[in-house]
MDAnalysis code that builds the backbone (N, CA, C; Angstrom):
import MDAnalysis as mda
import numpy as np

u = mda.Universe.empty(699, n_residues=233, atom_resindex=np.repeat(np.arange(233), 3), trajectory=True)
u.add_TopologyAttr("name", ["N", "CA", "C"] * 233)
u.add_TopologyAttr("resid", np.arange(1, 234))
u.add_TopologyAttr("resname", ["MET", "SER", "ALA", "GLY", "SER", "PRO", "VAL", "GLU", "GLY", "ARG", "LEU", "TYR", "GLN", "GLN", "VAL", "ALA", "ASP", "ARG", "ILE", "ARG", "ALA", "LEU", "ILE", "GLU", "ALA", "GLY", "GLY", "LEU", "ARG", "ALA", "GLY", "ASP", "ARG", "LEU", "PRO", "ALA", "GLU", "ARG", "GLU", "LEU", "ALA", "GLN", "GLN", "LEU", "GLY", "VAL", "SER", "ARG", "PRO", "SER", "LEU", "ARG", "GLU", "ALA", "LEU", "ILE", "ALA", "LEU", "GLU", "ILE", "ASP", "GLY", "THR", "VAL", "GLU", "ILE", "ARG", "MET", "GLY", "SER", "GLY", "ILE", "TYR", "VAL", "GLN", "ALA", "GLY", "LYS", "ASP", "ALA", "GLY", "LYS", "GLY", "THR", "GLY", "ARG", "THR", "ALA", "PRO", "ALA", "GLY", "ASP", "SER", "PRO", "GLU", "GLU", "VAL", "MET", "GLN", "ALA", "ARG", "ALA", "ALA", "LEU", "GLU", "GLY", "ALA", "VAL", "ALA", "ALA", "LEU", "ALA", "ALA", "ALA", "ARG", "ILE", "THR", "PRO", "GLU", "ALA", "LEU", "HIS", "ALA", "LEU", "ARG", "ARG", "ALA", "LEU", "ASP", "ARG", "MET", "GLY", "THR", "GLU", "ILE", "ALA", "GLU", "GLY", "ARG", "ALA", "PRO", "LEU", "ASP", "SER", "ASP", "ARG", "LEU", "PHE", "HIS", "LEU", "ALA", "VAL", "ALA", "GLU", "ALA", "THR", "GLY", "ASN", "SER", "VAL", "LEU", "THR", "ARG", "LEU", "VAL", "ALA", "GLY", "LEU", "PHE", "ASP", "ALA", "ARG", "HIS", "SER", "PRO", "ILE", "ALA", "ALA", "ARG", "LEU", "ARG", "SER", "ARG", "PHE", "ASP", "SER", "PRO", "ALA", "THR", "TRP", "ALA", "LEU", "ALA", "LEU", "ALA", "GLU", "HIS", "GLU", "ALA", "VAL", "LEU", "ALA", "ALA", "LEU", "GLU", "ALA", "ARG", "ASP", "PRO", "LEU", "ARG", "ALA", "GLN", "ALA", "ALA", "MET", "HIS", "GLY", "HIS", "LEU", "GLU", "HIS", "SER", "THR", "ARG", "ARG", "TRP", "LEU", "GLU", "GLY", "GLU", "PRO", "ARG"])
u.atoms.positions = np.array([
    [-3.839, -3.094, -40.527],
    [-4.521, -3.141, -39.129],
    [-6.002, -2.767, -39.075],
    [-6.489, -3.961, -38.645],
    [-7.804, -3.577, -38.603],
    [-7.917, -2.621, -36.967],
    [-9.109, -2.574, -37.701],
    [-9.636, -1.582, -36.299],
    [-10.015, -1.296, -35.317],
    [-10.526, -2.919, -35.282],
    [-10.710, -3.701, -33.712],
    [-9.154, -4.508, -33.744],
    [-7.967, -4.252, -34.207],
    [-7.495, -5.220, -33.697],
    [-6.223, -5.031, -32.018],
    [-5.807, -5.961, -31.334],
    [-5.616, -5.329, -30.143],
    [-4.336, -4.350, -29.728],
    [-3.901, -4.371, -30.741],
    [-2.401, -3.446, -31.201],
    [-3.624, -2.338, -30.840],
    [-4.418, -2.301, -31.701],
    [-5.019, -0.615, -31.412],
    [-5.814, 0.107, -30.400],
    [-6.036, -1.159, -29.466],
    [-7.133, -1.272, -28.526],
    [-8.019, 0.131, -28.342],
    [-9.131, -0.597, -27.157],
    [-10.765, -0.761, -27.413],
    [-10.200, 1.557, -27.077],
    [-11.296, 1.934, -28.218],
    [-11.551, 3.541, -27.884],
    [-10.757, 3.961, -26.267],
    [-11.586, 3.698, -25.877],
    [-10.923, 4.219, -24.294],
    [-9.835, 4.297, -23.915],
    [-9.448, 3.214, -24.691],
    [-7.613, 2.630, -24.078],
    [-6.260, 3.770, -25.219],
    [-7.423, 4.054, -26.259],
    [-7.052, 4.891, -27.300],
    [-7.543, 7.071, -26.859],
    [-8.031, 6.376, -25.886],
    [-8.338, 8.032, -24.968],
    [-7.176, 8.158, -23.554],
    [-7.239, 7.168, -23.244],
    [-6.506, 7.429, -21.914],
    [-5.167, 7.586, -22.586],
    [-4.488, 7.093, -23.444],
    [-3.790, 7.194, -23.761],
    [-3.225, 8.792, -24.060],
    [-3.652, 9.185, -24.518],
    [-3.908, 10.351, -25.074],
    [-3.534, 11.170, -23.763],
    [-4.725, 11.260, -22.780],
    [-4.585, 12.150, -21.743],
    [-3.285, 12.010, -21.099],
    [-2.554, 10.543, -21.096],
    [-1.226, 10.650, -20.812],
    [-0.093, 11.334, -21.452],
    [-0.815, 11.297, -22.400],
    [0.299, 12.016, -23.377],
    [0.027, 13.656, -23.169],
    [-1.106, 13.536, -22.371],
    [-1.097, 15.398, -22.361],
    [-0.247, 16.136, -20.558],
    [0.118, 14.807, -19.605],
    [-0.022, 14.411, -18.801],
    [1.242, 14.935, -18.386],
    [2.778, 14.127, -19.483],
    [3.753, 14.755, -19.465],
    [4.312, 15.719, -20.502],
    [3.337, 15.431, -21.632],
    [3.922, 17.619, -22.357],
    [3.043, 18.892, -20.930],
    [2.815, 18.654, -20.577],
    [2.329, 19.501, -19.241],
    [2.886, 19.683, -17.884],
    [3.756, 18.582, -18.425],
    [4.855, 17.927, -16.975],
    [3.944, 18.146, -15.400],
    [3.190, 17.531, -15.818],
    [1.931, 17.182, -14.687],
    [2.966, 16.316, -13.636],
    [2.698, 16.810, -12.180],
    [3.102, 15.534, -11.085],
    [2.377, 15.418, -10.185],
    [2.934, 14.315, -8.910],
    [1.602, 13.504, -8.450],
    [0.761, 14.796, -7.492],
    [-0.541, 14.841, -7.540],
    [-1.402, 15.794, -6.772],
    [-1.879, 16.831, -7.432],
    [-0.935, 17.132, -9.269],
    [-1.691, 17.798, -10.105],
    [-2.764, 18.161, -10.229],
    [-3.611, 18.656, -11.275],
    [-5.356, 18.674, -11.271],
    [-5.289, 18.967, -12.500],
    [-5.739, 18.084, -12.887],
    [-6.880, 17.806, -14.911],
    [-7.585, 18.486, -14.541],
    [-8.167, 19.356, -16.389],
    [-8.995, 20.397, -17.054],
    [-10.155, 18.858, -16.301],
    [-11.190, 20.359, -15.642],
    [-13.030, 19.326, -16.058],
    [-12.859, 19.147, -17.132],
    [-14.220, 17.789, -16.834],
    [-13.989, 16.755, -17.690],
    [-14.215, 17.316, -19.294],
    [-15.398, 18.571, -18.583],
    [-16.002, 19.171, -20.398],
    [-14.674, 19.718, -21.094],
    [-14.190, 20.506, -20.402],
    [-12.915, 20.546, -20.839],
    [-11.960, 19.575, -21.226],
    [-12.004, 18.784, -21.006],
    [-11.421, 18.019, -21.035],
    [-10.993, 17.115, -22.555],
    [-12.789, 16.875, -22.419],
    [-13.274, 16.344, -23.863],
    [-13.179, 17.544, -25.242],
    [-13.451, 18.880, -24.391],
    [-13.771, 19.016, -25.785],
    [-12.284, 19.465, -26.521],
    [-10.684, 19.766, -25.379],
    [-9.497, 19.312, -25.551],
    [-9.333, 18.734, -26.406],
    [-9.756, 17.157, -26.157],
    [-9.438, 16.275, -26.695],
    [-9.715, 16.428, -28.304],
    [-11.500, 16.147, -28.261],
    [-12.360, 16.486, -29.266],
    [-13.172, 14.479, -28.985],
    [-12.784, 14.509, -28.284],
    [-14.158, 13.484, -27.597],
    [-15.954, 13.054, -27.393],
    [-16.369, 12.446, -27.530],
    [-17.166, 12.483, -26.068],
    [-17.016, 12.470, -25.284],
    [-17.932, 13.023, -24.045],
    [-17.722, 13.040, -22.795],
    [-17.864, 11.514, -22.466],
    [-19.008, 10.470, -23.180],
    [-18.956, 9.340, -22.611],
    [-16.929, 8.374, -23.029],
    [-16.856, 8.971, -24.182],
    [-15.836, 8.116, -23.823],
    [-14.678, 8.656, -23.547],
    [-14.732, 9.634, -22.954],
    [-13.636, 10.369, -22.040],
    [-13.995, 9.487, -20.688],
    [-15.457, 9.480, -19.925],
    [-15.456, 9.382, -18.868],
    [-14.692, 7.626, -18.701],
    [-14.990, 6.886, -20.144],
    [-14.890, 5.672, -19.762],
    [-13.220, 5.673, -19.621],
    [-11.994, 6.981, -20.780],
    [-10.662, 6.108, -20.194],
    [-9.864, 6.664, -19.603],
    [-11.126, 8.281, -18.218],
    [-10.539, 8.509, -17.054],
    [-11.052, 7.259, -16.251],
    [-11.779, 6.789, -15.941],
    [-11.790, 5.338, -15.095],
    [-11.497, 4.629, -15.477],
    [-10.993, 4.078, -16.533],
    [-9.387, 3.254, -16.626],
    [-8.389, 3.687, -16.760],
    [-7.694, 5.230, -16.216],
    [-6.775, 5.870, -16.278],
    [-6.770, 5.404, -14.550],
    [-7.593, 5.404, -13.671],
    [-8.041, 5.241, -12.754],
    [-7.909, 3.996, -12.475],
    [-8.282, 3.412, -12.947],
    [-8.726, 1.357, -11.971],
    [-6.298, 1.431, -12.581],
    [-5.783, 1.700, -13.306],
    [-4.226, 1.394, -13.002],
    [-4.010, 2.401, -12.094],
    [-4.532, 3.093, -11.659],
    [-3.436, 3.649, -10.031],
    [-3.006, 5.154, -11.394],
    [-3.805, 5.531, -12.848],
    [-2.656, 7.033, -13.539],
    [-2.987, 8.233, -12.471],
    [-4.642, 8.457, -12.192],
    [-5.099, 9.454, -12.120],
    [-6.242, 9.165, -11.098],
    [-6.463, 9.793, -10.199],
    [-7.787, 10.090, -8.839],
    [-8.325, 10.789, -9.225],
    [-9.957, 10.112, -9.228],
    [-11.385, 10.891, -9.439],
    [-12.113, 11.269, -7.954],
    [-11.959, 12.660, -7.427],
    [-12.639, 12.651, -6.356],
    [-13.569, 13.058, -6.627],
    [-14.841, 12.956, -6.220],
    [-16.341, 13.489, -6.163],
    [-16.264, 14.893, -5.580],
    [-16.612, 16.001, -6.976],
    [-16.733, 17.344, -6.150],
    [-15.202, 17.942, -5.872],
    [-14.272, 17.395, -6.739],
    [-13.332, 17.882, -6.288],
    [-12.940, 18.384, -7.384],
    [-12.464, 16.519, -8.328],
    [-11.513, 16.991, -9.662],
    [-11.365, 15.610, -10.065],
    [-10.021, 16.190, -11.018],
    [-9.143, 15.040, -11.310],
    [-7.775, 15.249, -11.678],
    [-7.314, 14.367, -10.358],
    [-5.790, 14.422, -9.680],
    [-4.556, 12.990, -10.199],
    [-3.636, 13.736, -10.831],
    [-2.569, 12.906, -10.918],
    [-2.264, 12.101, -9.854],
    [-1.538, 11.207, -10.036],
    [-1.741, 9.697, -9.414],
    [-0.374, 9.776, -8.158],
    [0.109, 9.730, -7.173],
    [1.194, 9.780, -6.274],
    [1.430, 8.095, -7.496],
    [3.130, 8.793, -7.726],
    [3.917, 7.336, -8.127],
    [3.351, 7.796, -10.025],
    [3.026, 8.169, -10.410],
    [2.707, 8.480, -12.081],
    [3.333, 9.845, -12.557],
    [4.192, 9.597, -11.197],
    [4.813, 11.469, -12.284],
    [4.590, 11.587, -13.735],
    [4.569, 12.653, -14.194],
    [5.238, 12.490, -15.995],
    [6.607, 12.477, -16.801],
    [6.707, 10.923, -17.439],
    [7.769, 10.668, -17.661],
    [8.775, 9.980, -17.137],
    [8.047, 8.958, -16.259],
    [8.281, 7.714, -15.757],
    [7.893, 6.585, -16.612],
    [7.376, 6.977, -17.957],
    [6.976, 6.005, -19.238],
    [6.216, 4.719, -17.741],
    [4.549, 5.490, -18.204],
    [3.757, 5.361, -18.067],
    [3.014, 4.225, -18.876],
    [3.332, 3.753, -19.846],
    [2.572, 3.104, -20.824],
    [2.043, 2.769, -20.975],
    [1.067, 1.891, -21.939],
    [-0.298, 2.034, -22.405],
    [-0.822, 1.800, -21.751],
    [-2.399, 2.503, -21.977],
    [-3.352, 1.811, -20.813],
    [-4.076, 0.291, -20.780],
    [-3.698, -0.401, -20.124],
    [-4.505, -2.308, -19.879],
    [-5.948, -1.773, -20.215],
    [-6.223, -3.084, -20.856],
    [-8.015, -3.500, -21.184],
    [-8.704, -3.310, -19.419],
    [-9.614, -3.124, -19.443],
    [-10.386, -3.066, -18.469],
    [-12.235, -3.429, -18.592],
    [-12.399, -4.360, -19.817],
    [-12.861, -4.557, -20.187],
    [-14.073, -4.244, -21.294],
    [-14.909, -4.275, -21.869],
    [-15.491, -4.012, -23.299],
    [-15.884, -2.243, -22.901],
    [-15.730, -1.492, -23.450],
    [-16.653, -0.208, -23.923],
    [-18.147, -0.458, -22.837],
    [-18.246, 0.115, -21.617],
    [-19.695, 0.037, -22.029],
    [-20.746, 0.362, -22.672],
    [-20.634, 1.820, -22.850],
    [-21.407, 2.164, -23.823],
    [-21.447, 1.559, -25.464],
    [-20.248, 0.317, -25.229],
    [-20.567, -0.437, -26.644],
    [-21.319, -1.345, -26.224],
    [-21.210, -1.682, -25.158],
    [-22.195, -2.828, -24.060],
    [-23.462, -2.511, -24.308],
    [-23.839, -1.190, -23.722],
    [-25.379, -1.078, -23.701],
    [-25.706, -0.165, -25.138],
    [-25.109, -0.243, -26.050],
    [-25.945, -0.081, -27.484],
    [-26.173, -1.534, -27.865],
    [-25.241, -2.091, -28.247],
    [-25.337, -3.876, -27.958],
    [-27.027, -4.283, -27.744],
    [-26.438, -3.481, -26.249],
    [-28.109, -4.154, -25.397],
    [-29.528, -3.317, -26.392],
    [-29.489, -2.873, -26.393],
    [-30.523, -1.571, -26.416],
    [-30.897, -2.005, -28.120],
    [-29.744, -2.534, -28.892],
    [-29.688, -3.607, -30.167],
    [-30.595, -4.875, -30.227],
    [-30.054, -5.472, -29.327],
    [-30.616, -7.082, -29.369],
    [-31.983, -6.880, -28.327],
    [-31.780, -6.305, -27.181],
    [-33.101, -6.208, -26.486],
    [-34.454, -5.655, -26.750],
    [-33.734, -4.793, -27.654],
    [-35.087, -4.121, -28.245],
    [-36.399, -5.419, -29.296],
    [-35.424, -6.031, -29.695],
    [-35.612, -6.615, -30.573],
    [-36.307, -8.484, -29.772],
    [-35.808, -8.679, -28.910],
    [-36.157, -9.378, -28.385],
    [-37.489, -8.894, -27.021],
    [-37.450, -7.980, -26.957],
    [-38.720, -7.646, -26.052],
    [-40.049, -7.356, -27.041],
    [-39.683, -7.187, -28.193],
    [-41.051, -7.514, -29.566],
    [-40.826, -8.420, -29.594],
    [-40.971, -9.468, -29.464],
    [-40.981, -10.795, -30.265],
    [-41.622, -11.556, -28.651],
    [-41.021, -11.533, -27.433],
    [-41.413, -11.948, -25.999],
    [-42.616, -11.592, -26.168],
    [-43.000, -10.099, -26.572],
    [-44.547, -9.606, -26.700],
    [-45.980, -10.480, -27.703],
    [-44.872, -11.044, -28.125],
    [-45.758, -11.733, -29.103],
    [-45.799, -13.298, -28.905],
    [-45.680, -13.556, -27.534],
    [-44.800, -15.117, -27.674],
    [-45.397, -15.033, -25.381],
    [-45.618, -13.643, -24.863],
    [-45.330, -13.759, -24.382],
    [-47.175, -14.823, -22.984],
    [-46.522, -15.538, -22.071],
    [-47.182, -16.441, -21.576],
    [-48.332, -16.098, -20.037],
    [-48.895, -16.306, -19.545],
    [-49.487, -15.371, -18.433],
    [-48.752, -16.075, -17.120],
    [-47.889, -16.772, -17.499],
    [-46.495, -17.891, -15.932],
    [-45.844, -16.576, -16.601],
    [-45.526, -16.026, -18.013],
    [-44.104, -15.587, -17.897],
    [-43.927, -14.154, -17.398],
    [-45.812, -13.763, -17.768],
    [-45.331, -12.072, -16.593],
    [-45.767, -12.055, -15.012],
    [-45.875, -12.786, -14.699],
    [-46.393, -13.867, -12.810],
    [-44.842, -12.945, -13.116],
    [-43.815, -13.652, -13.814],
    [-42.617, -13.994, -13.300],
    [-42.215, -12.537, -13.801],
    [-42.675, -12.001, -14.283],
    [-42.241, -10.766, -14.741],
    [-42.124, -9.880, -13.767],
    [-43.374, -9.392, -13.443],
    [-43.873, -8.802, -12.188],
    [-43.368, -8.955, -10.669],
    [-43.365, -10.270, -10.481],
    [-42.490, -10.588, -8.977],
    [-40.763, -9.966, -9.327],
    [-40.668, -10.204, -10.512],
    [-39.255, -9.735, -10.167],
    [-39.485, -8.736, -10.235],
    [-40.076, -7.453, -10.736],
    [-39.910, -6.081, -10.065],
    [-40.560, -5.964, -9.110],
    [-41.860, -6.547, -7.850],
    [-42.173, -5.795, -6.901],
    [-40.829, -6.439, -6.107],
    [-40.073, -7.495, -6.333],
    [-38.760, -7.664, -5.570],
    [-37.676, -6.489, -5.714],
    [-37.825, -6.019, -6.577],
    [-36.971, -5.107, -7.243],
    [-37.110, -3.646, -6.539],
    [-38.877, -3.533, -5.728],
    [-39.443, -2.556, -5.747],
    [-38.127, -2.077, -4.149],
    [-38.633, -3.614, -3.387],
    [-37.880, -3.547, -1.891],
    [-37.648, -3.560, -2.235],
    [-36.716, -3.683, -2.753],
    [-35.146, -3.974, -2.513],
    [-34.375, -2.461, -2.956],
    [-34.787, -1.943, -3.947],
    [-35.419, -0.554, -3.730],
    [-35.064, 0.347, -2.480],
    [-36.202, -0.109, -2.438],
    [-36.971, 0.883, -0.800],
    [-36.386, 0.612, 0.054],
    [-35.512, -0.751, 0.492],
    [-34.780, -0.618, 1.498],
    [-33.150, -0.724, 1.200],
    [-32.824, 0.394, 0.587],
    [-31.936, 1.055, -0.219],
    [-30.117, -0.597, -0.913],
    [-30.827, -1.265, -1.098],
    [-29.458, -1.407, -1.973],
    [-29.596, -1.863, -3.201],
    [-28.729, -2.234, -3.355],
    [-29.296, -1.860, -5.328],
    [-30.308, -3.860, -6.147],
    [-30.654, -3.152, -6.761],
    [-30.929, -4.741, -6.975],
    [-30.598, -5.219, -8.002],
    [-29.520, -5.643, -8.533],
    [-28.417, -6.328, -9.235],
    [-29.240, -7.115, -9.988],
    [-29.441, -8.373, -8.993],
    [-29.959, -9.391, -9.525],
    [-31.137, -9.492, -9.533],
    [-32.092, -8.751, -8.697],
    [-33.404, -8.711, -9.589],
    [-33.554, -8.427, -10.907],
    [-32.640, -6.750, -11.708],
    [-32.360, -6.260, -12.525],
    [-32.376, -7.088, -13.617],
    [-31.338, -8.296, -13.196],
    [-31.075, -9.445, -14.329],
    [-32.408, -10.161, -14.637],
    [-32.456, -10.734, -13.335],
    [-34.209, -11.777, -13.470],
    [-34.743, -11.156, -14.270],
    [-35.093, -9.819, -14.519],
    [-36.397, -9.138, -14.841],
    [-35.872, -9.500, -16.861],
    [-34.184, -9.136, -17.063],
    [-34.670, -8.927, -18.473],
    [-34.167, -10.588, -18.770],
    [-33.681, -11.741, -18.396],
    [-34.002, -12.414, -18.401],
    [-34.876, -13.594, -18.876],
    [-36.188, -12.725, -17.585],
    [-37.764, -13.653, -18.147],
    [-37.620, -13.148, -18.859],
    [-37.791, -11.916, -19.631],
    [-37.857, -10.963, -20.230],
    [-36.989, -12.055, -22.304],
    [-36.147, -12.426, -22.097],
    [-35.891, -12.681, -22.777],
    [-36.277, -14.206, -23.063],
    [-36.429, -15.499, -21.809],
    [-36.761, -16.764, -21.545],
    [-38.606, -16.626, -22.399],
    [-38.894, -15.400, -22.672],
    [-40.562, -15.428, -22.477],
    [-40.894, -15.568, -24.391],
    [-38.999, -15.463, -25.082],
    [-39.674, -15.439, -25.972],
    [-39.409, -16.467, -26.806],
    [-39.026, -18.081, -26.433],
    [-38.688, -19.317, -26.001],
    [-37.374, -19.807, -26.599],
    [-37.155, -18.686, -26.956],
    [-35.405, -18.947, -28.059],
    [-34.005, -18.660, -26.956],
    [-33.765, -19.951, -27.072],
    [-32.774, -20.104, -25.534],
    [-31.124, -19.483, -26.136],
    [-30.971, -19.200, -27.374],
    [-29.825, -18.389, -27.409],
    [-30.172, -17.277, -27.531],
    [-31.137, -16.512, -27.893],
    [-31.166, -14.781, -26.604],
    [-31.074, -14.556, -25.519],
    [-31.418, -16.169, -24.634],
    [-31.473, -15.837, -23.748],
    [-30.076, -15.932, -23.203],
    [-28.689, -17.054, -23.757],
    [-27.744, -16.818, -23.477],
    [-26.455, -15.292, -24.111],
    [-27.521, -15.074, -25.184],
    [-26.838, -13.549, -25.353],
    [-26.864, -12.516, -24.709],
    [-28.524, -12.271, -24.771],
    [-28.654, -11.507, -23.389],
    [-28.600, -11.858, -21.445],
    [-28.095, -12.819, -21.165],
    [-27.070, -13.188, -19.738],
    [-25.773, -12.194, -20.459],
    [-25.099, -12.927, -21.329],
    [-23.409, -12.274, -21.806],
    [-23.298, -11.090, -22.245],
    [-24.457, -10.159, -22.603],
    [-24.287, -8.859, -21.994],
    [-24.482, -7.980, -20.918],
    [-25.722, -8.342, -20.926],
    [-25.612, -8.111, -18.713],
    [-24.969, -8.657, -18.233],
    [-24.078, -9.262, -17.863],
    [-22.927, -9.708, -16.430],
    [-21.753, -8.698, -17.277],
    [-21.657, -8.358, -18.776],
    [-20.504, -7.709, -19.091],
    [-20.792, -6.167, -17.583],
    [-21.438, -6.047, -16.979],
    [-22.278, -5.026, -16.156],
    [-20.832, -5.068, -14.773],
    [-20.605, -6.671, -15.024],
    [-19.447, -7.450, -13.762],
    [-17.975, -6.554, -14.067],
    [-17.211, -6.062, -15.091],
    [-16.096, -5.777, -16.243],
    [-15.678, -4.215, -15.169],
    [-14.379, -5.060, -14.892],
    [-13.944, -3.547, -13.739],
    [-13.865, -2.122, -14.342],
    [-14.289, -1.978, -15.408],
    [-14.571, 0.002, -16.168],
    [-16.549, 0.206, -15.930],
    [-16.902, -0.833, -16.397],
    [-18.233, -1.048, -15.475],
    [-18.492, -1.167, -14.144],
    [-17.541, -2.241, -14.014],
    [-18.065, -1.921, -12.306],
    [-17.796, -0.681, -11.175],
    [-16.911, 0.241, -11.229],
    [-16.471, 1.736, -10.993],
    [-17.570, 2.811, -12.165],
    [-17.995, 2.643, -12.718],
    [-18.557, 3.494, -12.954],
    [-20.321, 3.152, -12.822],
    [-20.211, 1.610, -11.804],
    [-21.928, 1.646, -10.738],
    [-21.663, 1.787, -9.978],
    [-20.386, 1.730, -9.520],
    [-19.920, 2.544, -8.449],
    [-20.133, 3.651, -7.790],
    [-20.231, 4.562, -8.897],
    [-20.179, 6.271, -8.915],
    [-21.427, 6.569, -9.601],
    [-21.725, 5.823, -10.144],
    [-23.213, 6.423, -10.573],
    [-24.452, 6.059, -10.378],
    [-24.824, 4.718, -9.643],
    [-25.623, 4.376, -9.370],
    [-25.862, 4.834, -8.019],
    [-27.029, 5.045, -7.967],
    [-28.071, 5.258, -6.390],
    [-29.965, 5.082, -6.527],
    [-29.696, 5.139, -5.478],
    [-31.533, 4.827, -5.158],
    [-32.596, 5.570, -6.682],
    [-31.861, 7.064, -6.546],
    [-32.758, 7.989, -7.855],
    [-32.704, 6.966, -8.919],
    [-31.151, 6.539, -9.120],
    [-31.151, 6.347, -10.755],
    [-31.808, 4.822, -11.108],
    [-32.093, 3.769, -9.150],
    [-32.352, 2.784, -9.641],
    [-33.739, 2.944, -9.853],
    [-34.384, 4.093, -9.094],
    [-36.129, 4.177, -9.269],
    [-36.071, 4.493, -10.255],
    [-35.388, 5.341, -11.825],
    [-36.094, 5.285, -12.228],
    [-35.888, 4.180, -13.641],
    [-34.987, 2.898, -12.869],
    [-35.181, 1.967, -13.860],
    [-36.440, 1.027, -13.474],
    [-36.378, 1.180, -12.086],
    [-37.955, 0.453, -12.119],
    [-38.983, 0.744, -13.201],
    [-38.770, 2.507, -13.179],
    [-39.924, 2.855, -13.550],
    [-39.804, 2.650, -15.211],
    [-38.723, 2.530, -15.898],
    [-39.146, 1.814, -17.082],
    [-39.210, 0.989, -17.094],
    [-38.851, -0.027, -16.411],
    [-38.844, -1.560, -16.727],
    [-40.921, -1.762, -16.315],
    [-41.203, -1.031, -15.403],
    [-42.267, -1.060, -15.932],
    [-43.429, -0.432, -16.951],
    [-42.963, 0.131, -17.966],
    [-43.141, 0.828, -19.019],
    [-42.539, -1.364, -19.940],
    [-41.741, -1.638, -19.400],
    [-41.741, -2.548, -20.637],
    [-42.550, -3.854, -19.975],
    [-43.069, -4.261, -18.814],
    [-43.842, -4.519, -18.139],
    [-45.269, -4.333, -18.916],
    [-45.594, -3.366, -18.688],
    [-46.938, -2.293, -19.453],
    [-46.902, -2.909, -20.792],
    [-46.371, -2.463, -21.470],
    [-45.921, -3.677, -23.550],
    [-46.500, -5.103, -22.947],
    [-45.441, -5.194, -22.533],
    [-45.440, -6.690, -22.573],
    [-47.023, -6.553, -22.467],
    [-47.747, -7.138, -21.346],
    [-48.672, -7.235, -21.050],
    [-50.109, -7.167, -21.584],
    [-50.090, -6.017, -22.603],
    [-50.796, -5.730, -23.994],
    [-50.080, -6.164, -25.296],
    [-49.476, -7.207, -25.417],
    [-49.233, -8.236, -26.136],
    [-48.542, -7.332, -27.100],
    [-47.771, -5.905, -27.048],
    [-47.438, -4.933, -28.071],
    [-46.601, -4.861, -28.209],
    [-45.581, -6.105, -29.862],
    [-44.384, -5.811, -30.269],
    [-43.534, -4.556, -30.019],
    [-43.750, -3.164, -30.968],
    [-43.827, -2.073, -31.012],
    [-43.261, -1.297, -29.533],
    [-44.706, -1.319, -29.351],
    [-44.439, -0.739, -28.064],
    [-43.629, -1.272, -26.704],
    [-43.017, -2.186, -26.804],
    [-42.843, -3.436, -25.705],
    [-41.131, -3.049, -26.573],
    [-41.283, -3.436, -27.803],
    [-39.266, -2.540, -28.162],
    [-38.920, -1.447, -27.477],
    [-40.311, -0.347, -28.645],
    [-39.743, 0.965, -27.749],
    [-39.174, 1.643, -26.244],
    [-39.928, 0.954, -25.390],
    [-39.754, 0.625, -24.263],
    [-38.349, 0.039, -24.220],
    [-38.364, -1.327, -24.367],
    [-36.690, -1.424, -23.575],
    [-36.004, -0.857, -24.074],
    [-35.361, -0.069, -25.114],
    [-34.834, 0.364, -26.203],
    [-34.196, 1.884, -25.573],
    [-35.456, 2.332, -25.164],
    [-35.640, 3.606, -24.174],
    [-34.902, 3.308, -22.907],
    [-35.380, 2.371, -22.350],
    [-34.577, 1.571, -21.512],
    [-33.624, 2.027, -20.768],
    [-33.042, 1.110, -21.958],
    [-31.371, 1.151, -22.177],
    [-30.799, 1.819, -22.419],
    [-30.789, 3.522, -23.161],
    [-30.405, 4.281, -23.719],
    [-30.047, 5.512, -22.283],
    [-31.290, 5.517, -21.331],
    [-31.423, 6.161, -20.326],
    [-30.452, 5.969, -18.935],
    [-30.302, 4.092, -19.586],
    [-29.404, 3.990, -18.370],
    [-27.857, 3.992, -19.039],
    [-27.593, 3.982, -20.162],
    [-26.405, 4.293, -20.450],
    [-26.147, 6.254, -20.357],
    [-26.934, 7.222, -20.910],
    [-27.147, 8.352, -20.205],
    [-26.622, 8.401, -18.807],
    [-27.174, 7.933, -18.319],
    [-27.238, 7.685, -16.353],
    [-25.922, 7.582, -15.801],
    [-25.152, 6.603, -16.618],
    [-24.362, 6.264, -16.572],
    [-23.077, 6.969, -17.241],
    [-23.265, 7.356, -18.122],
    [-21.933, 8.227, -18.955],
    [-22.231, 9.625, -19.231],
    [-22.852, 10.262, -19.213],
    [-23.386, 11.376, -18.658],
    [-23.837, 12.595, -17.556],
    [-24.045, 11.888, -16.745],
    [-24.694, 12.208, -15.586],
    [-23.929, 12.803, -14.979],
    [-23.806, 12.872, -13.767],
    [-23.693, 14.178, -12.520],
    [-23.270, 12.238, -11.370],
    [-21.846, 12.455, -11.092],
    [-22.203, 10.980, -9.879],
    [-22.582, 11.154, -8.835],
    [-23.028, 10.708, -7.900],
    [-23.813, 11.033, -6.742],
    [-22.474, 10.896, -5.525],
])
């Protein structure tokens, strides 16, 4: 059986199934609290990002409830020993999607820096100005964020790269990614993202491929850490 087979499932599904086994082995019932994230990650021998994805998947299917500032609790109707079954897929792993984006969009930014036009730079500036306005007004600038990343891809003049960037970006609308975003996005994290976008634009304005690649790669790595290693708002 290959590592990517549907039977084995994604890593977060495998970790979620191990958490189910812990719930059953511990005789936990609805309302009982699970160990804290850090302790649970150590107990299972997995990274905190992998654990966080697994917990979000279990929350989506109603097995656990994550209460901000309180802990992780077995959900009503999901008592141990009642045949909870396997964890259903909730989309691609956000960590894997962001790794793919960092690899692809770093290279895209480098190519864009070599081909950027004044018109493309104006489009990028408009996207960031709009993004800044939305953040200042307390709104999540999802459309402006997408517009910026696609404008960088379009600046390469390569429609295939633009399509790939769009597809990976839109994976953030999967159930697991959307739930993570709702818990960990905030005006403060968006302000950090905006500053990172400004660094990408500055590198493109300088027509410096290596700097543009590093800025884009760094932005997406920081975004991953904010989602999967940071503290919820």
